[in-house]
N, C-alpha and C positions, 0 to 999 in steps of 0.2 A: 817129503814135500820139497819140491824143487824151488829154486830161487824165483822171485817175482820178476816179470818182464814188463817194462814200461812200453806203452804204445809208441810206435815211431811217429815222428811229426809228419804232417801231410806234405807231400812233395808238390812242386810246381805243376806237375802233370795232373795230380789229383785235383788241384784247385781249378785248372782249366776245364776239367770235366764236370764241375759243380754248376748247376743252373741257378742263377739269381734273377729276381724280378727287376726288370729295368726301372730306372728312376722315373721315367715318363709313363710307365704302365706297359702292358702287353700290347703287341701288335695284333691287328686283325679288325674286321668290320664291327665286331660286337664287344670290343675290349673297353669301350668308354674312355679311350685315350684322348687327352687334350693335346692339340698341336702346339699350344703355347702355354708356358707356365703362368698360372693365375696370380696377378699382383693386385691386391685391393688396397687403395690408398687409405690412410687413417682419416677419420672424420670426427670433428668435435662439434657438439650441439648442446643446447640447454636441455634440462630435464623434461620440459614440456614437449619439445620437439622429439626427443628420444621416446617419450611415452607414446607419441603418435606413431613413430616408426615401428615400435614394438607393441602391437595392439593387445597383446596378452597381459600387459601391465595395467592394473586397475587403479583408479583414484583412491588415495588413502582415506578420504572423507574429511569431515570437519571436526572430528573428535567426539568424545562422549559427553561433553558438557552441554547442558541445556535440555530442551524438551525432545523426547523421542517422537519422531514423525512416522517412521516406517523403515522400509528396506531399500537400500541402494540397489537398483536393478542390475548394475554392472558388476559390482564387487560382491554383492550378496550380503554385505554387512549391514548393521543398523545405521540409521541416519538420524542425527540429532541436530537441532537448530535453536540458536538463541541469539538474537540480534545484539543484545548488550554484551554478551561474552565475545562475540566475533568482532564487535567494534573495539573492545578492549585489546584484542589480539592484533588489530590492524588488518584483519581480513576484509572488512568493509569500511567504507568511509562515512556512512550514516546508517541509522537503524531502520529507515523507512522501507516498506515492502509494497510491491505490486502483485496482485493476484488476479489473473485473467483466465477465462475459460468459458466454453459454451455451456448452455443449460444442461443439467443432468449428468455431468461428468465428475461431480464430487468437489466442486470449488467451494461452495458454502460449507460443506461438511468439514473440509480441511480448516477453514477459518475458525469454525466453532471449536474444533478439536484443539487447535493450537492455543486458542484463548483459554479454554477450560483447563488444559494441562499446564499452562503457564502459571495459573493461580497457585499451584503446588510449589512453585519456585519463588513465591512472594510477589509476583506481579499482580497488578490490578487491571481490569478491563473496562473501558468505556465505549459505548456505542452511541454516538451523538444523534443518529437518526436511523430508525429501523422501519423502512416503508412497508415491509411485508409482515412485521410482527414475529419473525422467526427466532429472534434472540430472547424473547420474553421467557420461554420455557427454560432456556439455558441459564438466564440470570437467576431465576427462582431456584433452579437445581443446585447452584453453587452458593446459595445464601445471599444473593444480591437482590436488586430490585429493578423492576421494569416500570417506568413512568409512562402511562398512557395519556396521549393528547388527542382531543377531538372525540367524536362519537358520543357526546353527552357527558364526557368526563369533566369533573370539576377542577382538574389540575390546570394550572396556569403558570406560564414562565415569563419572566421579564428579561429579554435578551440584553438589556442595558444594565443589568446588575453588575456592580463593580467587582464582585468576587472577593476572596479573602485578601486581607491587607498583607502586603509583603513587608515584613519588619526590617528588611535590609535596606529599603529605600527611604530617603527623606520624604517628608510630607509633600513637598512641592513636586518631587519627581514621581511619586505615586499618583498624584492627581493628574499630572501630565500623561502618564501611561494609560490611566483609565480613560481620559478624554480622547486620546489617540485611538484607543481600541473602539470606543463608541463611534467615533467619526468614521473610521474605516468600515465598520459594520453597516451603519446607516447609509453611507455612500454606496456600498456594494448592493444593498437591498434596493435603493432608489434606482440605480443603473439597471439592475436586473428587472425591476418592475416596469421601467420604461422601455426596455429592450434596446437601449442605446447608451453611449457615454453621456455624462452630464456636460452641459456647456458651462461657461464661466459664471454667468449670472445665476445659474441653478446651484452651483457650488456655494456661492455667496448666500443665497436664500437658505440653503440647508445648514450652513454654519450658524447663521443667525437663529434659525429655528431650534437647533440643538442647544445652543447657548441659552436661549430663553427657557427651554424645557428643563435644563439643569438648574437654572436659578430659581425656578418655580416649585421645586420639589426636592426632598432629601435624596431620593433616588428617582431619576427621570424614567419615563415610560414612552413607548412608541406613540400612544394617543396624544401625549403632550407635544411630541415633535410634529405630528400631523396637524394638530390644532394651530401650532405656531406657524406652520407653512401656509395654511388656508387663511388664518387671521393673525398676521404678524403684529407684535406689540413693540418690538425693539427696532432700531434703525442703525445704519452704518453710514459713514460719510460716502456720499454718492449712491446711496440706496435708501430711498424713502419708503414709508409704509405702503404707498400705492405701488411702487416699483417692486418691492419684495412680494407683495400679493400677486402681482402679475407674473413675476419670474418663478415663484414657487407653486403656482396653481397646479400645473401638471404633476409636479412631484408629490404634492399633498394628496391628490386624487389617486395616484398610482400606489402610494403607501397605505392608503386608507383600507385597502382590501385586507391588509394584515391585521387590522384591529376592528373590522366591521364586516358585515355580510356573512359569507360562508366560513370565515375564520374567526368570527367573534368568539371571545372567551379563551383564546389561546395565548395571545400576547398583548392583551389590552389593559393590563394593570400589573400590580406587584405580584411577585411569585407566591404561589400558595404551597409549593413544595420546596424542600431544602435539599441541597446536594450533599450527600454524605460520602466524603472521599475515603472513608475507612472501609466501605463495603468492597467485597471482591469484584463485583460487576455491577455497573449501572447502565441501563439501556433506556432510550427514549423511543417508545412504541408509537409510530405514526401511521399504523395500518388503518386507522379509522378515518384518516384524512384522504379525501379524493380530490382530484383535479388534474390540471395539466402538468407536464414536466416542469414548466417554469414555476408554477405555484408550489409544487412539492419541493423544488430546489430552494425556494425562498423560505419555506417552512423549516427545512433541514438546516438552513443557514442560521435562522433565529434560534433553533433548538441547540445547535452545536455551539453557538456563541455563548449561550447560557452555561453550557457545560464546560466550555474551554476557559471561562472566567475562573472557574474553580480549579482548573488544572495548573494554574500558575503558582499554587501553594508550594513552598519549599519542602514540606513534609509529605508530599503526595507519593513519593517513591517512584519506581519505574512502572510505566503504564502502557498498555496497548490502547490505541485510539483507532477504532475500526469504522471505516466509511463504507458501509454496504450500499449497493446500488449507486456507486459513485458516478456512474455515467450521467445521472440526472444533474449532478452539480457541474460536471465538466462541460455540459452543453450550455452553461450560462457563463459567458466570458467574464462578466463583472465579478463573479464569485471565485474565479480561478486565482486571481492575484491574492485574495485573502487566504485561500488554501495554501498557496505557495509560501506565504509568510509563515503559516503554521508549520510547514515542512522545514523551513530554515531554522525555526526555533526548537526543533525536536531534540537536538542534542543537549541544549541548555536546560530543557525541561525534563529530560529523562524519558521522553516519549518515543514510542515506535508507532508510526502511522501505518495502517494497513489499508490500501486502496483496492477495492474490489470492483472489477468491471467484467463485462461479457466479452466484448471484442475490442481490439485496439483500433479498428476502423471507426469506432465511435468518435475518434478525434477529428474525423472528416466533417463532423457536424459542428465543430467549434470554429467559428469565424471562417474567413476565406483563406484560400491557400496563400501562404506567405504572410498572413496577418499576425499582429501581435498576440491575439488570443490563441491562435494555433501554436505559436512559439511558447506561450505560457503553459499550454497543455502538455507539450512535449517536454518542457523543462520540468514539469511536475514528475513525469515518468523518469527523467534523467536523475532526479534527486532520490530515487529509490535504488539503493545498492543491491537489494535482493529482488529478483523478478521470478515469480512462480507462474508458469504458463501451463495450464491444462489444455486438453485437446482443442485444437482450432480446426475449422473447416479448411479443406485443401485450398480453396480460393483465398482464404484469409492468411495462410501461412507466410507467403512472401511479404505481405504488408506488415505482418507482426514482426517478422525477422528484420525488416528494414527499420522499423520504429525502435526496436530494442537493440539493434546492432548484433543480432545473432549470426553465428557462422552458418555455412551451408549444411553442415552435419547437424547442428541444432535445429535449423529450420525444417529439415527433412523428418525430424522426430515428431513434430507437432501433430500432423494428421493421424499418426499411428498410435498415439497415446491412448491407453484404455481407461476405463472408469477407475478413478482413484490414483492414476498415475500423473505425474507432473514433471516438467522440465524445470529444474531449479538452477537459476543463474545467480550465484552468490559471489559478488565481486567479479573476478575474472575466471571463476571456476564453475563448471557445469556438472549437474547430476540429473539422473532420471530416478525418481523416488516413487515407490509404491507405498501409499499410506496404509497403515495398520490401525484398525479401530477395535475398541472393546464392545462388548454386548450392550453395555449401558449407553455408550455413544451411538450405537446403531439405532437404538430405540428412541433416544432423545433428539437426535439430529435429523431423523428421517423426514424429508419433505415430500416423499412420494406416496404417503399413506393413502391419500384419496384416489390415486391412480391405480391402486392395487385392487384385485377382485376381492380378496379377503385380507384387509389391512391387519 
């Protein structure tokens, strides 16, 4: 075996004959060669902007704490929601929610599902006014109660009930709180019944009448206030019996409808039913009461005042307060200020208010453009950190986006949402969520049974 021979190193001539790929690519018409070297400057942006620049990145969601709602349409993951948990994390600034959508797209189904599933997490649910009676079956199914008013029912509520005593307040402070609550309620009812704001002398007449009704009974009632307006017994400096009779005459006759005539037996005496805050759900069924939107709004206000008096208890826990068919209330400017006050107190009372409407254009029926009433209505929506929008008609989408401050991408989603799909605006984050329901919920919440050939 001969000695091994190492390969000789390449010569300069060999290197000259070797073909290398040019740094700029091959020549020729189909070489895809760039005439200039590509230089991309570095770019710095927030994670929100980068998520928009790279559309294949999906929102991480709100976490797994809270009630399961359904599926996030973009990420495919589960979507959970709990206003108390999100408030504690700083995601939202208040627990109040707005739910809007046209008829037949699952808006009421979602509200009932959220309420029913929240009970498993220790929440309680109160429905101050149910004009269609749809919540009664839900209340009975979860072990709650539905209190029916009107239609021959013997149930009677006194909206001037003081509610449970707050032990943390001194006696004089508690009396002042109850007096203020009663005065605001009666003033709102009077203004709504008259269809205009009260003038100065009417405020005086109402104050005297309420004081007279309180002094004449352990617990005042609306008939006592009406009687004191029509036949005053007390006076004030500058307001004689004759002057108070004249100034309070229109007020007395406007409020009389709540205690006589077609509403007799509803609010004309002491309460015949007691509010049990330990029940998982309490609903006030107003489906047997018929009348104009103004009348129904006044009835809902009286009924909700009776229930809200009990909500002030410290041991009430965390509660949903659901205002179904809220567009009836929002059309009465005198009642908006009272609702706004309830919204402002939600965090202190541990309450999450849920406002359910059909179209946001209903705000156009509240006062004149630029009026204080219109501003109150828009302020009520602004005090909802969570906005859930189900399908809106194409003509309604721009107005809805303007009222809620939606982006163009969010606005374009509204007409294309399918049944059971909703755009969720939670704080500054947006999701498209497909609700998922159980078989029990499908049978319990179905409001289309009478429209089906074989229900």
